[in-house]
PADOVEX-375856 format. One record per residue (C-alpha): residue number from 1; z, x, y. Coordinates in steps of 0.5 Angstrom, whole numbers, always signed. Layout:
N
+-----+-------+-------+-------+
!   n !     Z !     X !     Y !
+-----+-------+-------+-------+
! NUM !     Z !     X !     Y !
...
+-----+-------+-------+-------+
% end
This chain:
277
+-----+-------+-------+-------+
!   n !     Z !     X !     Y !
+-----+-------+-------+-------+
!   1 !  -130 !   +17 !   -64 !
!   2 !  -127 !   +18 !   -58 !
!   3 !  -127 !   +23 !   -54 !
!   4 !  -122 !   +28 !   -51 !
!   5 !  -121 !   +26 !   -45 !
!   6 !  -121 !   +19 !   -47 !
!   7 !  -114 !   +19 !   -51 !
!   8 !  -112 !   +23 !   -45 !
!   9 !  -114 !   +17 !   -40 !
!  10 !  -111 !   +12 !   -45 !
!  11 !  -104 !   +16 !   -45 !
!  12 !  -105 !   +16 !   -38 !
!  13 !  -106 !    +9 !   -37 !
!  14 !  -100 !    +8 !   -42 !
!  15 !   -95 !   +12 !   -38 !
!  16 !   -96 !    +8 !   -31 !
!  17 !   -96 !    +2 !   -35 !
!  18 !   -89 !    +5 !   -38 !
!  19 !   -87 !    +7 !   -30 !
!  20 !   -88 !    +0 !   -29 !
!  21 !   -85 !    -3 !   -33 !
!  22 !   -79 !    +1 !   -30 !
!  23 !   -78 !    -3 !   -24 !
!  24 !   -83 !    +3 !   -20 !
!  25 !   -87 !    +3 !   -15 !
!  26 !   -95 !    +3 !   -18 !
!  27 !   -98 !    +9 !   -14 !
!  28 !   -91 !   +13 !   -14 !
!  29 !   -91 !   +12 !   -22 !
!  30 !   -99 !   +13 !   -22 !
!  31 !   -97 !   +19 !   -19 !
!  32 !   -91 !   +22 !   -23 !
!  33 !   -96 !   +20 !   -30 !
!  34 !  -102 !   +24 !   -26 !
!  35 !   -97 !   +30 !   -25 !
!  36 !   -94 !   +30 !   -33 !
!  37 !  -101 !   +30 !   -35 !
!  38 !  -103 !   +36 !   -31 !
!  39 !   -96 !   +40 !   -33 !
!  40 !   -99 !   +38 !   -41 !
!  41 !  -105 !   +41 !   -39 !
!  42 !  -103 !   +47 !   -36 !
!  43 !  -107 !   +52 !   -36 !
!  44 !  -107 !   +58 !   -41 !
!  45 !  -109 !   +63 !   -37 !
!  46 !  -102 !   +62 !   -34 !
!  47 !   -97 !   +65 !   -37 !
!  48 !   -90 !   +62 !   -36 !
!  49 !   -89 !   +62 !   -28 !
!  50 !   -93 !   +57 !   -23 !
!  51 !   -98 !   +60 !   -19 !
!  52 !  -101 !   +58 !   -13 !
!  53 !  -105 !   +59 !    -7 !
!  54 !  -103 !   +62 !    +1 !
!  55 !  -106 !   +60 !    +6 !
!  56 !  -107 !   +60 !   +15 !
!  57 !  -108 !   +63 !   +20 !
!  58 !  -106 !   +71 !   +18 !
!  59 !  -107 !   +77 !   +16 !
!  60 !  -106 !   +80 !    +9 !
!  61 !  -100 !   +84 !    +6 !
!  62 !  -100 !   +92 !    +6 !
!  63 !   -97 !   +91 !    -1 !
!  64 !   -94 !   +86 !    -5 !
!  65 !   -89 !   +80 !    -2 !
!  66 !   -83 !   +79 !    -6 !
!  67 !   -76 !   +75 !    -7 !
!  68 !   -72 !   +76 !   -13 !
!  69 !   -67 !   +70 !    -9 !
!  70 !   -74 !   +65 !    -9 !
!  71 !   -78 !   +68 !   -15 !
!  72 !   -84 !   +68 !   -11 !
!  73 !   -90 !   +74 !   -11 !
!  74 !   -94 !   +74 !    -6 !
!  75 !  -100 !   +78 !    -8 !
!  76 !  -104 !   +82 !    -3 !
!  77 !  -111 !   +81 !    -5 !
!  78 !  -115 !   +76 !    +0 !
!  79 !  -118 !   +72 !    -5 !
!  80 !  -126 !   +69 !    -3 !
!  81 !  -130 !   +62 !    -6 !
!  82 !  -123 !   +58 !    -7 !
!  83 !  -122 !   +50 !    -6 !
!  84 !  -119 !   +53 !    +0 !
!  85 !  -125 !   +53 !    +5 !
!  86 !  -122 !   +53 !   +11 !
!  87 !  -118 !   +58 !   +13 !
!  88 !  -119 !   +65 !   +15 !
!  89 !  -114 !   +69 !   +10 !
!  90 !  -113 !   +66 !    +2 !
!  91 !  -108 !   +70 !    -2 !
!  92 !  -105 !   +69 !    -9 !
!  93 !   -98 !   +68 !   -11 !
!  94 !   -94 !   +67 !   -17 !
!  95 !   -87 !   +64 !   -17 !
!  96 !   -82 !   +62 !   -24 !
!  97 !   -79 !   +56 !   -26 !
!  98 !   -74 !   +54 !   -31 !
!  99 !   -78 !   +50 !   -35 !
! 100 !   -86 !   +47 !   -36 !
! 101 !   -82 !   +40 !   -33 !
! 102 !   -83 !   +35 !   -26 !
! 103 !   -75 !   +37 !   -24 !
! 104 !   -78 !   +46 !   -24 !
! 105 !   -84 !   +44 !   -20 !
! 106 !   -80 !   +39 !   -15 !
! 107 !   -75 !   +47 !   -14 !
! 108 !   -81 !   +52 !   -16 !
! 109 !   -84 !   +46 !    -9 !
! 110 !   -78 !   +48 !    -5 !
! 111 !   -77 !   +55 !    -5 !
! 112 !   -84 !   +55 !    -3 !
! 113 !   -84 !   +50 !    +3 !
! 114 !   -78 !   +54 !    +4 !
! 115 !   -82 !   +61 !    +5 !
! 116 !   -87 !   +58 !    +8 !
! 117 !   -83 !   +54 !   +13 !
! 118 !   -80 !   +62 !   +15 !
! 119 !   -86 !   +65 !   +15 !
! 120 !   -87 !   +59 !   +22 !
! 121 !   -81 !   +60 !   +24 !
! 122 !   -81 !   +66 !   +25 !
! 123 !   -89 !   +66 !   +28 !
! 124 !   -86 !   +61 !   +34 !
! 125 !   -91 !   +56 !   +29 !
! 126 !   -97 !   +59 !   +33 !
! 127 !  -101 !   +59 !   +26 !
! 128 !  -103 !   +54 !   +21 !
! 129 !  -100 !   +56 !   +14 !
! 130 !  -100 !   +52 !    +7 !
! 131 !  -100 !   +52 !    -1 !
! 132 !  -103 !   +49 !    -7 !
! 133 !  -103 !   +50 !   -14 !
! 134 !  -107 !   +45 !   -20 !
! 135 !  -102 !   +43 !   -23 !
! 136 !   -98 !   +41 !   -17 !
! 137 !  -104 !   +38 !   -12 !
! 138 !  -109 !   +37 !   -17 !
! 139 !  -116 !   +38 !   -15 !
! 140 !  -119 !   +36 !    -8 !
! 141 !  -123 !   +30 !    -7 !
! 142 !  -123 !   +24 !    -2 !
! 143 !  -127 !   +18 !    +2 !
! 144 !  -133 !   +18 !    +4 !
! 145 !  -138 !   +10 !    +7 !
! 146 !  -144 !    +9 !   +10 !
! 147 !  -146 !    +8 !   +17 !
! 148 !  -148 !    +2 !   +18 !
! 149 !  -150 !    +2 !   +25 !
! 150 !  -151 !    -6 !   +27 !
! 151 !  -143 !    -7 !   +24 !
! 152 !  -141 !    -1 !   +28 !
! 153 !  -144 !    -4 !   +35 !
! 154 !  -143 !   -11 !   +33 !
! 155 !  -135 !    -8 !   +33 !
! 156 !  -136 !    -4 !   +39 !
! 157 !  -139 !    -9 !   +43 !
! 158 !  -133 !   -13 !   +42 !
! 159 !  -129 !    -7 !   +45 !
! 160 !  -132 !    -6 !   +51 !
! 161 !  -131 !   -14 !   +54 !
! 162 !  -124 !   -14 !   +52 !
! 163 !  -120 !   -13 !   +60 !
! 164 !  -118 !    -6 !   +61 !
! 165 !  -111 !    -7 !   +61 !
! 166 !  -112 !    -8 !   +53 !
! 167 !  -118 !    -4 !   +52 !
! 168 !  -113 !    +2 !   +54 !
! 169 !  -109 !    -1 !   +48 !
! 170 !  -115 !    -2 !   +44 !
! 171 !  -119 !    +5 !   +45 !
! 172 !  -112 !    +9 !   +43 !
! 173 !  -111 !    +5 !   +37 !
! 174 !  -118 !    +7 !   +35 !
! 175 !  -116 !   +13 !   +37 !
! 176 !  -110 !   +14 !   +33 !
! 177 !  -113 !   +11 !   +27 !
! 178 !  -119 !   +15 !   +26 !
! 179 !  -117 !   +23 !   +28 !
! 180 !  -110 !   +24 !   +22 !
! 181 !  -115 !   +24 !   +16 !
! 182 !  -117 !   +31 !   +14 !
! 183 !  -124 !   +33 !   +12 !
! 184 !  -126 !   +32 !    +4 !
! 185 !  -127 !   +39 !    +5 !
! 186 !  -119 !   +39 !    +6 !
! 187 !  -117 !   +35 !    +1 !
! 188 !  -112 !   +40 !    -1 !
! 189 !  -109 !   +40 !    +5 !
! 190 !  -103 !   +33 !    +5 !
! 191 !  -105 !   +29 !   +10 !
! 192 !  -100 !   +23 !    +8 !
! 193 !   -95 !   +24 !   +14 !
! 194 !  -100 !   +25 !   +20 !
! 195 !  -104 !   +18 !   +18 !
! 196 !   -97 !   +14 !   +17 !
! 197 !   -95 !   +17 !   +24 !
! 198 !  -103 !   +16 !   +27 !
! 199 !  -104 !    +8 !   +24 !
! 200 !   -95 !    +7 !   +26 !
! 201 !   -98 !    +9 !   +33 !
! 202 !  -105 !    +3 !   +33 !
! 203 !   -99 !    -1 !   +30 !
! 204 !   -95 !    +0 !   +37 !
! 205 !  -101 !    +0 !   +42 !
! 206 !  -104 !    -6 !   +38 !
! 207 !   -99 !   -11 !   +38 !
! 208 !   -98 !    -9 !   +46 !
! 209 !  -106 !   -10 !   +47 !
! 210 !  -104 !   -18 !   +44 !
! 211 !   -99 !   -19 !   +49 !
! 212 !  -102 !   -16 !   +54 !
! 213 !  -107 !   -22 !   +53 !
! 214 !  -102 !   -26 !   +50 !
! 215 !   -95 !   -26 !   +54 !
! 216 !   -89 !   -29 !   +50 !
! 217 !   -86 !   -32 !   +54 !
! 218 !   -79 !   -29 !   +58 !
! 219 !   -72 !   -31 !   +58 !
! 220 !   -70 !   -33 !   +65 !
! 221 !   -64 !   -29 !   +68 !
! 222 !   -60 !   -36 !   +66 !
! 223 !   -62 !   -36 !   +58 !
! 224 !   -61 !   -28 !   +58 !
! 225 !   -53 !   -29 !   +61 !
! 226 !   -52 !   -34 !   +57 !
! 227 !   -55 !   -30 !   +50 !
! 228 !   -50 !   -25 !   +53 !
! 229 !   -44 !   -30 !   +54 !
! 230 !   -44 !   -32 !   +47 !
! 231 !   -44 !   -25 !   +45 !
! 232 !   -38 !   -25 !   +48 !
! 233 !   -35 !   -32 !   +46 !
! 234 !   -36 !   -30 !   +38 !
! 235 !   -33 !   -23 !   +40 !
! 236 !   -26 !   -26 !   +44 !
! 237 !   -29 !   -21 !   +49 !
! 238 !   -29 !   -14 !   +46 !
! 239 !   -35 !   -12 !   +44 !
! 240 !   -37 !    -6 !   +41 !
! 241 !   -43 !    -1 !   +43 !
! 242 !   -48 !    -2 !   +38 !
! 243 !   -48 !   -10 !   +41 !
! 244 !   -48 !    -8 !   +49 !
! 245 !   -55 !    -3 !   +45 !
! 246 !   -56 !   -10 !   +41 !
! 247 !   -56 !   -14 !   +47 !
! 248 !   -60 !   -10 !   +51 !
! 249 !   -68 !    -9 !   +46 !
! 250 !   -67 !   -16 !   +45 !
! 251 !   -65 !   -20 !   +51 !
! 252 !   -64 !   -15 !   +56 !
! 253 !   -71 !   -11 !   +55 !
! 254 !   -73 !   -13 !   +48 !
! 255 !   -77 !    -7 !   +45 !
! 256 !   -83 !    -7 !   +39 !
! 257 !   -80 !   -12 !   +34 !
! 258 !   -80 !   -18 !   +38 !
! 259 !   -87 !   -16 !   +41 !
! 260 !   -88 !   -14 !   +33 !
! 261 !   -86 !   -21 !   +31 !
! 262 !   -90 !   -24 !   +36 !
! 263 !   -96 !   -21 !   +35 !
! 264 !   -97 !   -22 !   +28 !
! 265 !   -96 !   -30 !   +30 !
! 266 !  -103 !   -30 !   +35 !
! 267 !  -106 !   -25 !   +31 !
! 268 !  -104 !   -28 !   +22 !
! 269 !  -100 !   -35 !   +24 !
! 270 !  -100 !   -36 !   +18 !
! 271 !   -98 !   -30 !   +13 !
! 272 !   -94 !   -27 !   +20 !
! 273 !   -87 !   -26 !   +16 !
! 274 !   -90 !   -23 !   +11 !
! 275 !   -93 !   -18 !   +16 !
! 276 !   -87 !   -17 !   +20 !
! 277 !   -83 !   -16 !   +14 !
+-----+-------+-------+-------+
% end
């Protein structure tokens, strides 16, 4: 007979397929199905409240902090040996919820974020703080890789042969790809926004690097003037502020978008349009 773990996994996968069939993004569907599964398996010792860990670079309060409006109670006892390994202080907190549903947890998360955001505000943003809960965040984990000497040396030595102006951009891209990721034992923290910003910065650096190696053909003054004249003709001489901004970024001083289109065409001639869009 199948065990409980197999049945739970089958139920989870069935829910993912159901959400995907509704047109949901697969990663979004998996995340929602996983959250619903953790709600169904609500820890028996929690009662009707959401229990969380609040952590950060602060000292424990001398007595409980209670907000009736927010429905949050911060307990003063400093905890040891929790999943939070790298913070000065970890405290238990309880958060009142209307029921054990996804909307109720979203509402609770908003209240928690307001509380911790207010702490950041009154402490002038000088100390870290965050929160974690098994139900909302799941268990910790991460990705590890092998340290492959030959591959690393081959890539690094190739990068070192690039022209200095290109090398600076590639060095910066490597930094932005490497730094935002947290460690495996810090995976209770969300690094999604940091990783997104890092990869975006890396993209801009690499676009600049490609354009430095293979510069795009720049429009001449006559071609720029012709484009301006054509817009004026189409608009019967009346242009808006948006038209001026569009002319500046597309004709006078092209920004990231046309540069990226050029870089993708150079690096991925068969899939440039797909990657660009």
